N, C-alpha and C positions, 0 to 999 in steps of 0.2 A: 474112556478118554476124558481127562480133567476139563473142567469149565470154570469160568470166573463166578458164575451165578447159576443157582437152581431156583426156579420159581415153583413152589409147591402149591398147587391149586390154580388152574388155568381158567378161572371164571371172570367175574366182574372186575376184580382188582388185579388178579394175577396176569391175565393176558395183556392188558395195557402196559404193565411193568415190563413184561418180557419183550414187548414190541419196542418200547423205549430203549431197553438195554441193547437189543440187537442193532437198532438204529445208531446207537452210540459206539458200536464196534466192540461190545462186550460179549465174550463167548458165553452163551446162555443155553441152558437146557430147561425143559419143563417136565414136571412130574405131577400127574393127576391120576388117582385111582379110577376116575370116571373117564374112559376114553372118548365119550361123546362130546366132551367139552370142546375139542378142536373140530368136530364135525358139525357143530351148531354155532351160529353167530353169537358172539359174546361181547358185551360192552361196546357195541357199535362197530366191531371189527368184522370185515367181510372176508370171504374166501380169498380174495385178491391180497388182502393184508397178510393173511396167513402164508400165502405163497411167497410174498416178498420176505417175510421173516425166515422161511425155510431157505430161500436163496441166500440170505445173509448169514446162514450157519445155524439157525435155531433148529433144535431137534427135541423131540419128546422121548421120554424114557419110561419104561414100565418096571425096570429092575431097580428096586430101592437101593441097591449097592452103589448106584451112581450118586446118591445123596452124600456120600462120604468123600467125594472127589471134587469138592468145590471150595471156593474161598468165602463166598457169601450165600446164605440161604434165606429166601424170603417166604414166610408162611402167609399164604393168601387163601387159605381154605375158607369156605363159606361158614357163616354162623347164623343159620336161619332161625326164624321165630318159631318156637315150639307151641304146643297146644295151650300152655299156660302163659303165653305171650312173653316168656323169658327166652333169652338167646340160647340156642342149642350149640354147646361147645363141642359136641361129639366129633364132627368132621375135623375141627381144628386140633383137638387133643390127639386124635388118631394120626394126623399128619405130623404132629410134634413127636409122637413116639417113633414113627418111621424114621424121622431125621435123627433123633437121639441115639437110636441103636447103631447108627453108622457114622455119627459126627466125629470129626477129628479135631485136635487142638487148633486153636487160633482161628477157628471159623467165626465169621460174623453172622449172627442170626437176627433177622429183623421180622417183626410181626406186623402185618398190614391188615389182618382181619379185624372187623368191627367187634370190639369186646367192651365189657364194663371196666371202668378204672380199677386197677389192681390185679387184673387177670394175668397179665404177662408175668408179673413177679410171683403171685401167689399160686397160680395154676400151672403155667407153662414152664416156668423156671425149674420147679422140682422134677417135672417130667424129663426135661433136657438133662439135668444133672444126674438123676438116677439112671437114665438110659445110657448115658455116655460115660459116666464115671468122671466127668470133668466138672469144674466149678465155674459158674458164670462170673464174669468180671475178673477172673484170674486166668482161666484156661481158654475161655471163648468169650466173645462179645455178645451182649444181648441188648436189643433196642426195640422201640416201637415207633412206627411211622403211620399216622392215619392216612387211609386212602383218600385221594381227592380227585376221583375220576368223574368227569362230566361227559357222559357218552354223547357223541354226535356233535360236540362243540369243538370245532377245529381251532377256534381262537384261544381255547384254554387247553392247549396240548401239554404233554408231560414236561417238556423243556421250559415252558413259560409259566408253569404253576409251581410256586414255592413249596418245598417239601419240609414238613416239620419232623424233627428227630428228637427222641428222648431216650437216653440209655440208662442202664442199671448203674453205671459209673461214668464219670467224665470221659474215661478212655473208651468206653462202649459207645458213647455219643459221638466221639470223634471218628471212631472206626466206621460207624454207619454213615456219618456225614461225608466222609471221604468217598464212600461208595456212591451215595446219591448225588454228590457233587459232579459226578461224571454224567449224570442224566438230566439235571435241571440247572437253571441259571442261578437259583437262590436256595440255600438251605437255612432253615430257621431252627435253632437249637432250643429245645424245651429244657426245663430244669431237671426233669427226670421222666421215668416211665409213666407214672400216673398222670403227670401233666400232659404228656403227649397223647395218652389214651383219652383224656377228658376233652382235648381239643376237638376230637371227632364228635363227641357227645354234644358239645356246645354248638358246633357248626351245623350239625344235623337238626338239633332242636330249635335253633334260631330260625331256620327255614320252616320247620314244622309249625311253630307257633305263629309265624307271620302269614303262612298259608291259611291257617285256621282263622286268623283275624279277618283276612280279606274274604274268606268264604262266608263268615258270619255277616260281614258287610254286604255281601251279594244278596243274601236272603232279606236283610233289613231294607236295603235300597229297592229291591223288587216290590216288597210290601208297601213301601212309601211312594212308589212311582218315580224313583230317582234313578238317573242313568249313572250307575257306578263306574262304568268305563270312562265316562267323561270326567267323573270325580278323580279317578286315578290319573288320567291324562293331565289334569291341572295340577294335582298334588305333586307329581313327579318333576315338575319344573322347579320345586324348591331345592336350592343347591346344598342344603345341609339338613341333617336330622330326619331324613325320610329316604326309604328305599322301597321302590315299588314292587309289589307282588300282584299276581293275577289270580282270580278265582277259577275254579274248575270243578269237574265232576267227582273229584276225590284225589287222594295221593297214591303214588305207586312207585315202583322201582326197587332197587336193592338197598337203599339207604333210609329213606324217611320212615317206612313202616317197620323196619327191622332193628333199628338201633335201640339201645336200652332206654327206658323211661324211668327206671328206678335205680338209684345208685347206692352201693353198700357203704355203710359207715366203716365197718371192719368185719373181721371174721366172727366177732362176738355179738353183733347187733344185726337186726333183720334188714335194715336198709332205709333209705330216705326217698320217699316218693316225690317226684318233681310234679307238683300239683298243676302247674300251668301247662306242662307237657301232656299230662293226663287229660286235661280239659281239651287241649288242642287235638289230641287223638280222637276224643269223642266227637268233636265238631267235624273233623275231616272224615271220620267214618260215617257220618250222617249224610255227606254230600251225595253219594249215589242214590240214596232214598229220596233226597230232595229233587234230584233229576227226574226220578220216577214220578214224583208228585207233580212236577211241572209238565211232564209228558201227558199224564192223565188229564190235567186241567186244560191243556191246549187242545187235546182231542175232544174233550167235552164241550169246549167253547165252539168247536167246529162241528158239533152235532154227532160226534162219534164216541164210541166206548173203547176203552183199552182192550176189552175182550174182542178178539177177532180183528183188531186193527193191524195193518201191515206197517211194521216199524223197521226202518233201515238204520243201522248204526255204522257210522263212518269213523275209521281210525280206532283200533281196539288195543294198540300197544300203550305202554305207560308214558312214552315220550315220542315227540314227532320224529319221523324219518329214521326210526330204529325198529328192528324186528322183535324187540324184547317185550314179553308179556308179563314180566314179573310184577306182581302186585297191582296190575292194572284195574282201575275201578270199572272198566267196561264189563268185566266178568259179573260183578254184582248187578250192574244195570241190566244186562241181558237176562240174568237169572230172574230178577224181580219182574221184568216185563213178561217173561214166559209164564211166571206164576199167575200173572194177571190175565193170561189167555191171549196175549198178543202173538202174532206171527212175526218172529224176529229174524231178520237177515242182516248180513254185515258186509262191509268191504274194507279191506286194508291192503295196500300194495305190498306190504311186507309180511303178510300172514296168509299163506295159501289155504290153510285149514285151521279151524278153530272149534274147540269143544268147550262147552260150559257144563260142568258137573257131569262129565262123560257123555253129554248129549251133543252131537254135531250141530253146528249152526250153519244154515245155508249161506253160501258166499255169492254175492251179486257180482256177475261178470261185467255188467255195464252200469257204471255208477249213476250217471245222470238219467238214463232211461228208468232205472229202478227207483230213483228218487222221485221221478215224475209220477210213478205208479203208486208209491208208498203213501199211506195216510200221514205218516210222520217220519221225517229224517232227523236224526240226532247226530250232530258233529261232536265227537268226543276227542278226536286228536287231528289237528290240522296238518297232515302231511303236505309237503310242498308240492306234491304232484296233483293235488286237488285244485281245480279251478273254482275258487270260492264264489266269484261273481256268477259263473255259469251254474253253479250249484243252487245259488239263491233264486235264479230265474227258473230253473227246472223243477225244484222241489215244491210239492203242494203245500207242505207245512214244514218249516225248518227251525229246530232248536239248536242254537249255537252255544255250547257250554264253555267256549274259550274266548269269545268276544273278538273273533277275527274276521267274520263276515262283515262286509260293508254295512255301516250303521243304517238301520231302517229296512234292511233286506232280509232280516231274520229276527226271530225272538231270541233274546239273549238271556243267559242264566241269571 
């Protein structure tokens, strides 16, 4: 049965796109070689969201023949970070080959996966052309649109978030813009593919660098006895030239740690390191260890050693009110505490079971009672279900890594 859209890859970017398309009345199918994607929450979507999509006509397919019966194909396959910290394009190129083998003329192909600038034209275009026998820009449209998913933020839904589009040719840009214009209130046209790809790099690294800056300020202000949270509160009253960021135990998610920090010059040169981004990565990667340092110091100040201490970690996902553990700094914090000999337990309303390096971490069923018994409670993620005032009263010793517990009621990062 033909469809207007196939979303290839139903993870962090693909599922929200499919949901927005179904809500807009677009006939949509989803294709993902990993059938677990729809059985596990992704990008803040719940089973209820999935049921609503299905009732709206959404269906998943396992037969790749369906890829040739659509007008628009969105490539949303993951591009995870490999052991060498470079993006692994394997899942994306595999998805592209599956599409190319069945693609028909006049299809609009849009790439949403995070890639280095130049990837769509230099890597994916040849695969599409060789596999289909069609020519991009003449027989089918090829464009790139950076994903702008903000999981859990209902104020920034798909329709109200402008969509950037850059095509191989002006006609490719217009074809993709016509599609996304059905989903969002505003479409922004980039000059071309590489400009659209680089938008994602700039947006991600802007956030990455500013998180690193405020994380460094957190360490400095603690050493100087300055209340950084009050500094931020005052600074954000400036109506121009300042955007507030908050420190934390480290970065996580599908975007900040996975996007490229090295950009290629061309196929003939090795690449251009973004030195500021590299430094930001170092600073943010150090934050979990800084949390461990603060934990050990607090325990020592209260006459206890990290070895044998009962430590409760609250909120282990990478973002509040979501079940996603991708890149969460809680994993590193837990591992280092275990290495120091601490008895670590956790609570998270969205994570019923948690393993750190294949070792199960005990889950606390009663948060406030466990906090009262623990030598140290560390708030890593302030899910809205937590009563922060009650937590501050019950906990023997509380380290707030997010600055959300009422001032004076806990030790802040």
